NUTOR-383204 format. One record per residue: residue in three letters; x negated, y negated, z of N, C-alpha, C in turn. Coordinates in steps of 0.1 Angstrom, whole numbers, plus 5000, padded with zeros to 4 digits. Example, Ala and Ser with C-alpha at 12.3 -4.5 7.8 and 13.67 -1.06 7.14 Angstrom:
<atoms>
Ala486850575078487750455078486850335078
Ser487250225071486350115071487150005079
</atoms>
This chain:
<atoms>
Met310370724835309770714848309370844849
Pro307670874851307270984848307571084862
Arg307771214856308171324868307271324878
Ala307771354890306871394902306071534899
Ser304771524903304171664899304671764913
Lys304871894908305171984919304072034927
Arg302871994919301472044926301272004942
Lys301172084948300972054965299771974968
Ala299871884976298371804978297871914989
Pro296171914986295771994996295771955009
Pro295772055020295872015036294871945040
Pro294871855051293971765053292871845060
Thr291871805058290671895065290671855080
Ser290571965087290271955104289071915104
Pro288971805113287471785118286671905123
Ser287371985132286672095139286372195129
Leu287172225119287072315108285872275099
Ala285872145097284872105086283572105095
Ser283172095106282272095114281672235119
Cys282672335115282372465121281272525116
Asp280772515102279472555097278372495106
Val278372365107277472305113277072365125
Val278172375135278372415146277672565148
Ser277972645138277672785140275972785135
Lys275672715128274472705124273472665135
Arg273972565143273272515154273472605169
Ala274472675168274772725184273572805186
Ala272872895175271773005181270772905187
Thr270472805181269172755182269172625193
Gly270472575195270772455204270372305200
Lys270872205199270672085197270072075180
Gly270372185176269872125161268572175157
Arg267972255167266672285165266372395154
Pro265572405144265572505134265172625141
Arg265872735134265672855141264172905139
Lys263572855129262072935127261272845138
Asp261472745142260672685153261072765167
Val262272815170262772875181261873045180
Asp262073075168261173205165259773195170
Lys259373075167257773065169257473045183
Ile258272985189258372985206258573115214
Asp259473215208259673335211258473425209
Ser257773395195256773495192255673435201
Leu255373305205254373275214254473345229
Phe255673365233255873425245255573565246
Glu255973615235255373785234253973795234
Ser253273695228251873715230251073705243
Tyr251873645252251373655267251873725276
Ala253273765270254173835283253873995285
Asn254074025298253774155298255174215295
Gln255174345287256374395280257074475289
Ser256474545299257374625308258174525318
Leu257574405320258474305327259174225318
Asn258974185308259774075297259273955304
Met258273925309257973805317256473785315
Ile256073655314254473615316254273645329
Asp253173715333252673735347251373645347
Pro250873665360249673595363248473625355
Thr248473765348247473775337247773715325
Gly249173695321249173605310249073465312
Ile249473415323249173285325247573255326
Glu247073345330245473305331244873315315
Ala245273395305245173405293245773275287
Leu246973215289247473115284246472985288
Cys245972985301245072875303243872895298
Ser243373005294242173015285242372945272
Asp243372985264243672925252243772795253
Leu244572745265244472575264243472515269
Lys242172595274240972525277241272465290
Val242272505299242672445309242372545322
Asp241772505335241572565345242772625352
His243072765355244372825360244572725373
Thr243872665380243772585391244472425389
Asp244372395376244472255372246172205374
Val246472105380247672065383248472065371
Arg248072025359248772045347249672195344
Ile248972285350249872435349251072425358
Leu250672375370251772335379252972265372
Met252472155366253472035358254272135348
Leu253572205342254172315331255372405338
Ala254872465349255872535356256872445360
Trp256872335364257972245366258872205355
Lys258172205343258972145332259772295328
Met259172395331260172525327260972545339
Arg261072465349261672505360261672655364
Ala260472705365259972835368260572865383
Ala261172965383261473025397260673095405
Lys259773175402259073265406257373225405
Gln256573195416255173165415254073275406
Gly253673225396252973305388253473395375
Tyr254973345375255673425363256473315356
Phe256573335343257373265334258173355328
Ser259873345329260573415322260673355307
Lys261473435299261673405285262473275286
Asp263773275292264573155293263473035297
Glu262773065307262072945315260872875304
Trp260472985296259372945286259972865275
Gln261272915271262072855260262472705265
Arg262872695276263372565281262272475282
Gly260972525289259872405288259272385275
Leu259072475265258472445252259372365243
Lys260572365245261672325236261572165241
Asp261672145254261472015259260371945256
Leu259171995254257971965250257571955235
His258572005224258572015213257172075208
Ala256972195215255772275214256172415209
Asp255372485197255672595194254472665191
Thr253472615192252072655192251072615202
Ile249972695205248972635215248572495211
Pro248072455202247672335197248472225202
Lys249772255198250872175202251372155216
Leu251072255223251472265239250072175245
Lys249072225239247872135247248071995243
Lys248571955232248571805229249671755237
Ala250671835242251771765250251471735265
Leu250371825270250071815283249871675289
Pro249071565279248971445286250271385285
Gly251271395278252571335278253271395291
Leu253071515293253571555308253171505319
Glu251871445319251271375328251971245329
Lys252171185318252571035318254171055322
Glu254971145317256071145325256271155339
Leu255271215347255271205360254971085368
Thr254570985359254370825364255570775368
Thr256670825365257970765368258170835383
Ala258570745391258570775406259670875409
Ser260970875402261870985403261371135399
Lys260671125389260271245381259171325392
Phe258171215394257171265404257871325417
Glu258771265421259171305435259871445432
Asp260571475422261071595419259771695417
Phe259271655409257971745409257271795424
Tyr257171685429256471695446257271805451
Ala258771785452259571895457259372005450
Phe259272045439259172165433258072225434
Ala256772165437255472215442255772305454
Phe256472255463256572315475257672435475
Gln258472435469259572545465258972655457
Tyr258072605448257172705439256272785449
Cys256072755461255172835469255972935478
Leu257172895478258073005489258173125479
Thr257373205482257373355474257973455479
Glu258373445492259373555500260773525498
Glu261573615499263073595501263273545515
Arg264073435514264573355527263373275533
Gln262273245528261173205532261473045532
Lys261272985544261372815545260172745547
Ser259072805549258072715553256572795545
Val255772695547254572755538253572705547
Asp252372825547251172815557250672695557
Ile249572635567248872525566247872515555
Glu247272645553246172645545246772605529
Thr247772685526248072655512248772515513
Val249472445522249972315523248772215519
Cys247672215525246372175525246072155510
Glu245772265504245572295490246472215482
Leu247872235484248772185476248872015477
Leu248471965488248371825493247271775483
Asn246071825482245071785476245271795458
Leu246071895454246371915440247271825437
Val248571795443249571725440249571565441
Leu249271525456248971415461247671325460
Gly246571435460245171375459244971285450
Pro245371295437244971215425245471075429
Arg246771055437247270945438246770875452
Tyr246570965462246370895475245270965483
Gln244070975474243071075481242371015494
Leu242370905500242070885512243070925525
Gln244470915522245170945529245271095531
Val245171185520245371305518244271385526
Asp242971305524241771375532241971375546
Leu242671245551242771245566243771345570
Leu244971345562246071435565245571565565
Ile244671615557244071745554243371785568
Lys242571705572241471715583242271735595
Tyr243371655596244271675609244871805609
Leu245771845596246171965598245472085600
Lys244172075598243172195599242572195613
Val242672085620242272085635243372095644
Gln244672055643245772075650245972195652
Thr246672265662246972385667248472395669
Glu249372295667250772315672251572385661
Tyr251072365648251972405634250772505627
Arg251572615625250972715615251572715599
Ala252772635601253372635587254172505586
Leu254572475576255372345575256672365568
Asn257872315569258972315561259172215549
Met260272215544260472105532260671995536
Asp261371965547261371825553260171775557
Gln259071835565257771795567257271755555
Trp257371845543256571835534257071695526
Met258171675522258671545516258171425523
His258071435539257771315545256271285543
Phe255571385538254071355535253971235524
Tyr254771295514255071185503255371045507
Arg256371045516257070925519255970865527
Phe255170915537254170845545253170775535
Cys252370865528251770775516252070685507
Asn253570675506254070595499254270445506
Glu254570475518255170355524254270295537
Ile253370395543252570355554251270285548
Ser250970155555249670105550248470165555
Phe247470195544246370275550245070195547
Pro243870185554243870265567244470215579
Asp244870125582245370075594246670115603
Leu247670175595248670245599249570145607
Lys249470045603249869935614251669925610
Asn252269965600253669965598254370095600
Tyr253670195607254270305610255070285625
Asp256370335625257170315636257870445638
Ser257370505651257870615654259370625658
Asp260070525659261470505660262270525646
Gln261570545636262370545621262370695619
Ala262770795628262970915626261971005617
Trp260670975620259671055614259671185621
Pro259371305614259171445621257871405632
Val257971495644256871475653255471495651
Ile255371575639253871585633253371465629
Phe253971375625253571255620253171165632
Asp254071155643253571095657252271125659
Asn251971255657250671315665249671305656
Phe249871285643248971255632248571095635
Val249371005638249270875636248170865649
Glu248570915660247970885673246470945669
Trp246271055663244971105661244371045651
Gly245070975640244270915632243770775636
Leu244470715644244070585647242970595655
Ser242670695662241470705671239970725662
Arg240470755650239270775641239070675629
Ile240170595628239870515616239270365621
Pro238070315614237470185620238470075618
Pro238570005629239569875630239069775616
Ile239969695612239869605602238569505604
Gly237669495597236569395598235469465605
Ser235469575610234269655615233469715600
Thr232169705604231069765595231069895597
Lys231669975605231270135606231970185593
Pro231270255585231870335573232870445579
Phe233870455568234770555573234370695566
Val234170785576233770895569234471025578
Leu234771135568235271235576234571335578
Glu233671355589232571435590233171605589
Gly232171665583232471805583233671865574
Phe234071765565235271815557234971845545
Cys235471995541235372025526236472125523
Phe236772145511237372265507236472385505
Arg236972485508236272625506237372715497
Phe238572695493239572755486239872675476
Lys240372755466240972695453242672745453
Phe243572675451244972705449245372775439
His245872895437245872965425247372995422
Leu247772935410249072925404249573065404
Gly248673165401249073315402249573365413
Gly249373305424249873365436248973385445
Arg247673355446246873385455245773285459
Leu245073275468243973195472242673255468
Glu241573215462240373275460239173185467
Arg238173245470237073175474236273115461
</atoms>
Protein backbone atom coordinates (compact mmCIF):
# COMPACT_ATOMS: atom_id res chain seq x y z
CA MET A 1 0.00 0.00 0.00
CA PRO A 2 1.64 3.27 -1.08
CA ARG A 3 2.50 5.80 1.57
CA ALA A 4 0.34 8.89 1.66
CA SER A 5 2.11 12.01 0.46
CA LYS A 6 2.91 14.58 3.13
CA ARG A 7 2.70 17.41 0.58
CA LYS A 8 -0.13 19.73 1.48
CA ALA A 9 -2.82 20.36 -1.08
CA PRO A 10 -3.04 23.99 -2.25
CA PRO A 11 -5.76 25.94 -0.47
CA PRO A 12 -8.99 26.36 -2.39
CA THR A 13 -9.13 29.54 -4.39
CA SER A 14 -11.56 32.08 -3.03
CA PRO A 15 -13.89 33.37 -5.76
CA SER A 16 -13.49 36.89 -4.37
CA LEU A 17 -9.67 36.59 -4.48
CA ALA A 18 -9.72 35.04 -7.93
CA SER A 19 -11.68 37.94 -9.29
CA CYS A 20 -9.86 40.71 -7.42
CA ASP A 21 -7.50 41.39 -10.31
CA VAL A 22 -10.40 41.75 -12.70
CA VAL A 23 -12.24 44.00 -10.28
CA SER A 24 -9.20 46.19 -9.71
CA LYS A 25 -8.70 46.59 -13.44
CA ARG A 26 -12.31 47.51 -13.98
CA ALA A 27 -12.85 49.69 -10.93
CA ALA A 28 -11.20 52.74 -12.40
CA THR A 29 -13.18 52.64 -15.62
CA GLY A 30 -16.53 51.14 -14.59
CA LYS A 31 -18.39 48.26 -16.26
CA GLY A 32 -15.21 46.97 -17.84
CA ARG A 33 -14.79 49.94 -20.20
CA PRO A 34 -11.15 50.12 -21.41
CA ARG A 35 -9.08 52.78 -19.69
CA LYS A 36 -7.99 54.24 -23.02
CA ASP A 37 -11.64 54.95 -23.95
CA VAL A 38 -12.20 56.81 -20.68
CA ASP A 39 -9.00 58.76 -21.26
CA LYS A 40 -10.26 59.76 -24.72
CA ILE A 41 -13.56 60.96 -23.21
CA ASP A 42 -11.62 63.00 -20.65
CA SER A 43 -9.34 64.40 -23.33
CA LEU A 44 -12.35 65.45 -25.39
CA PHE A 45 -13.78 67.17 -22.32
CA GLU A 46 -10.57 69.13 -21.81
CA SER A 47 -10.66 70.37 -25.39
CA TYR A 48 -13.93 72.24 -24.67
CA ALA A 49 -13.61 72.98 -20.95
CA ASN A 50 -13.01 76.32 -19.31
CA GLN A 51 -9.89 75.41 -17.33
CA SER A 52 -10.55 77.89 -14.54
CA LEU A 53 -14.01 76.39 -13.94
CA ASN A 54 -13.13 72.79 -14.85
CA MET A 55 -16.45 72.76 -16.72
CA ILE A 56 -17.64 73.18 -20.27
CA ASP A 57 -19.29 76.61 -20.27
CA PRO A 58 -21.59 78.26 -22.86
CA THR A 59 -18.59 79.15 -25.05
CA GLY A 60 -17.42 75.54 -24.96
CA ILE A 61 -20.92 74.28 -25.79
CA GLU A 62 -21.08 76.57 -28.81
CA ALA A 63 -17.70 75.21 -29.95
CA LEU A 64 -19.00 71.67 -29.45
CA CYS A 65 -22.10 72.47 -31.50
CA SER A 66 -19.94 73.91 -34.26
CA ASP A 67 -17.86 70.71 -34.40
CA LEU A 68 -21.02 68.59 -34.39
CA LYS A 69 -22.48 70.77 -37.18
CA VAL A 70 -25.56 71.30 -35.00
CA ASP A 71 -27.08 74.68 -34.12
CA HIS A 72 -26.86 75.53 -30.43
CA THR A 73 -30.66 75.96 -30.37
CA ASP A 74 -31.21 72.44 -31.75
CA VAL A 75 -33.29 70.22 -29.46
CA ARG A 76 -30.65 67.49 -29.78
CA ILE A 77 -28.29 69.58 -27.63
CA LEU A 78 -30.98 69.65 -24.96
CA MET A 79 -31.30 65.87 -25.38
CA LEU A 80 -27.55 65.57 -24.85
CA ALA A 81 -27.83 67.63 -21.66
CA TRP A 82 -30.61 65.26 -20.53
CA LYS A 83 -28.41 62.25 -21.23
CA MET A 84 -25.69 63.78 -19.10
CA ARG A 85 -28.21 64.75 -16.38
CA ALA A 86 -26.71 68.23 -16.51
CA ALA A 87 -27.56 70.26 -13.42
CA LYS A 88 -26.83 73.78 -14.63
CA GLN A 89 -28.07 75.30 -17.87
CA GLY A 90 -25.24 76.00 -20.31
CA TYR A 91 -22.62 74.02 -18.35
CA PHE A 92 -21.36 70.42 -18.38
CA SER A 93 -19.25 69.14 -15.50
CA LYS A 94 -16.64 66.45 -16.07
CA ASP A 95 -18.75 63.83 -14.29
CA GLU A 96 -21.80 64.75 -16.38
CA TRP A 97 -19.74 64.60 -19.58
CA GLN A 98 -18.33 61.18 -18.68
CA ARG A 99 -21.78 59.85 -17.78
CA GLY A 100 -23.36 60.97 -21.02
CA LEU A 101 -20.61 59.93 -23.41
CA LYS A 102 -20.14 56.54 -21.75
CA ASP A 103 -23.87 55.86 -22.16
CA LEU A 104 -23.66 56.93 -25.80
CA HIS A 105 -20.46 54.92 -26.39
CA ALA A 106 -18.86 58.02 -27.85
CA ASP A 107 -15.28 59.12 -27.25
CA THR A 108 -14.77 61.22 -30.37
CA ILE A 109 -16.76 63.93 -32.15
CA PRO A 110 -17.61 61.66 -35.13
CA LYS A 111 -18.94 59.00 -32.73
CA LEU A 112 -20.93 61.59 -30.77
CA LYS A 113 -22.41 62.99 -33.97
CA LYS A 114 -23.33 59.47 -35.06
CA ALA A 115 -25.00 58.83 -31.67
CA LEU A 116 -27.42 61.77 -31.91
CA PRO A 117 -30.03 59.99 -34.09
CA GLY A 118 -30.02 57.12 -31.60
CA LEU A 119 -30.69 59.61 -28.82
CA GLU A 120 -33.73 60.89 -30.73
CA LYS A 121 -34.92 57.31 -31.22
CA GLU A 122 -34.51 56.59 -27.50
CA LEU A 123 -36.97 59.38 -26.75
CA THR A 124 -39.70 57.78 -28.85
CA THR A 125 -40.35 55.65 -25.75
CA ALA A 126 -43.14 57.36 -23.80
CA SER A 127 -41.52 57.04 -20.37
CA LYS A 128 -38.17 58.34 -21.64
CA PHE A 129 -39.81 61.28 -23.39
CA GLU A 130 -41.78 62.23 -20.29
CA ASP A 131 -38.55 62.18 -18.28
CA PHE A 132 -36.86 64.35 -20.91
CA TYR A 133 -39.84 66.72 -20.96
CA ALA A 134 -39.64 67.18 -17.18
CA PHE A 135 -35.87 67.67 -17.38
CA ALA A 136 -36.30 70.42 -19.99
CA PHE A 137 -38.26 72.51 -17.48
CA GLN A 138 -35.90 71.82 -14.59
CA TYR A 139 -32.97 72.80 -16.79
CA CYS A 140 -34.48 76.27 -17.08
CA LEU A 141 -34.56 76.78 -13.31
CA THR A 142 -31.34 78.76 -13.26
CA GLU A 143 -31.69 80.52 -9.90
CA GLU A 144 -31.52 79.05 -6.42
CA ARG A 145 -34.99 78.10 -5.12
CA GLN A 146 -36.56 79.07 -8.45
CA LYS A 147 -39.89 77.26 -8.90
CA SER A 148 -41.31 78.80 -12.07
CA VAL A 149 -40.23 79.80 -15.58
CA ASP A 150 -41.29 82.98 -17.33
CA ILE A 151 -43.94 82.78 -20.06
CA GLU A 152 -41.60 83.76 -22.89
CA THR A 153 -39.17 80.96 -22.10
CA VAL A 154 -42.03 78.48 -21.61
CA CYS A 155 -43.30 79.34 -25.10
CA GLU A 156 -39.86 78.78 -26.63
CA LEU A 157 -39.46 75.52 -24.73
CA LEU A 158 -42.90 74.22 -25.71
CA ASN A 159 -42.11 74.81 -29.36
CA LEU A 160 -38.70 73.17 -29.02
CA VAL A 161 -39.76 70.09 -27.07
CA LEU A 162 -43.43 69.47 -27.87
CA GLY A 163 -43.67 71.25 -31.22
CA PRO A 164 -42.28 68.37 -33.31
CA ARG A 165 -44.99 66.06 -31.91
CA TYR A 166 -47.98 68.34 -31.45
CA GLN A 167 -47.38 71.43 -33.58
CA LEU A 168 -51.01 72.58 -33.96
CA GLN A 169 -51.76 72.21 -30.26
CA VAL A 170 -48.50 73.91 -29.31
CA ASP A 171 -49.14 76.81 -31.70
CA LEU A 172 -52.53 77.46 -30.12
CA LEU A 173 -51.20 77.07 -26.58
CA ILE A 174 -48.41 79.52 -27.27
CA LYS A 175 -50.73 82.06 -28.83
CA TYR A 176 -52.93 81.88 -25.74
CA LEU A 177 -49.98 82.23 -23.37
CA LYS A 178 -48.83 85.33 -25.23
CA VAL A 179 -52.20 87.10 -25.09
CA GLN A 180 -53.39 86.12 -21.59
CA THR A 181 -52.50 88.43 -18.72
CA GLU A 182 -53.12 86.31 -15.61
CA TYR A 183 -49.85 84.37 -15.60
CA ARG A 184 -46.35 85.79 -15.91
CA ALA A 185 -44.65 82.45 -15.16
CA LEU A 186 -45.57 78.76 -14.91
CA ASN A 187 -44.55 76.04 -12.46
CA MET A 188 -43.59 72.39 -13.01
CA ASP A 189 -47.13 71.07 -12.41
CA GLN A 190 -48.56 73.35 -15.08
CA TRP A 191 -45.71 72.46 -17.42
CA MET A 192 -46.30 68.71 -17.05
CA HIS A 193 -50.01 69.21 -17.73
CA PHE A 194 -49.19 70.73 -21.13
CA TYR A 195 -47.82 67.33 -22.14
CA ARG A 196 -50.81 65.55 -20.66
CA PHE A 197 -53.14 67.94 -22.50
CA CYS A 198 -51.49 67.34 -25.87
CA ASN A 199 -51.37 63.60 -25.25
CA GLU A 200 -54.95 63.11 -24.05
CA ILE A 201 -57.26 65.85 -25.35
CA SER A 202 -58.73 65.52 -28.83
CA PHE A 203 -57.79 68.33 -31.17
CA PRO A 204 -59.02 70.57 -32.60
CA ASP A 205 -62.52 70.01 -31.13
CA LEU A 206 -61.30 69.61 -27.49
CA LYS A 207 -64.54 67.73 -26.86
CA ASN A 208 -63.15 65.30 -24.27
CA TYR A 209 -61.77 68.03 -22.03
CA ASP A 210 -63.41 67.85 -18.60
CA SER A 211 -62.70 70.66 -16.16
CA ASP A 212 -63.76 68.37 -13.29
CA GLN A 213 -60.66 66.20 -13.83
CA ALA A 214 -58.40 68.40 -11.69
CA TRP A 215 -56.78 70.33 -14.50
CA PRO A 216 -54.94 73.51 -13.45
CA VAL A 217 -57.18 76.58 -13.88
CA ILE A 218 -55.03 77.86 -16.74
CA PHE A 219 -56.32 74.98 -18.88
CA ASP A 220 -59.96 75.80 -18.16
CA ASN A 221 -59.24 79.32 -19.35
CA PHE A 222 -57.31 78.09 -22.38
CA VAL A 223 -60.07 75.73 -23.52
CA GLU A 224 -62.70 78.43 -23.17
CA TRP A 225 -60.50 80.79 -25.18
CA GLY A 226 -59.56 78.13 -27.74
CA LEU A 227 -63.09 76.95 -28.45
CA SER A 228 -64.04 80.46 -29.53
CA ARG A 229 -61.28 80.39 -32.16
CA ILE A 230 -61.37 76.87 -33.54
CA PRO A 231 -63.81 76.32 -36.44
CA PRO A 232 -66.46 73.65 -35.71
CA ILE A 233 -66.08 70.23 -37.30
CA GLY A 234 -67.39 70.29 -40.87
CA SER A 235 -66.71 73.99 -41.30
CA THR A 236 -64.88 75.07 -44.45
CA LYS A 237 -63.32 78.01 -42.63
CA PRO A 238 -59.52 77.58 -42.50
CA PHE A 239 -57.77 77.21 -39.14
CA VAL A 240 -55.38 80.15 -39.01
CA LEU A 241 -53.53 81.73 -36.11
CA GLU A 242 -53.43 85.31 -37.31
CA GLY A 243 -50.44 87.42 -36.42
CA PHE A 244 -48.58 84.57 -34.74
CA CYS A 245 -44.84 84.26 -35.11
CA PHE A 246 -41.66 83.57 -33.08
CA ARG A 247 -39.21 86.44 -32.64
CA PHE A 248 -36.67 84.74 -30.39
CA LYS A 249 -34.59 81.60 -30.24
CA PHE A 250 -34.14 79.57 -27.06
CA HIS A 251 -30.45 79.43 -26.24
CA LEU A 252 -29.16 76.44 -24.28
CA GLY A 253 -26.29 78.57 -23.05
CA GLY A 254 -28.74 80.45 -20.87
CA ARG A 255 -29.98 83.43 -22.85
CA LEU A 256 -32.54 84.48 -25.44
CA GLU A 257 -31.41 86.19 -28.60
CA ARG A 258 -33.14 87.97 -31.46
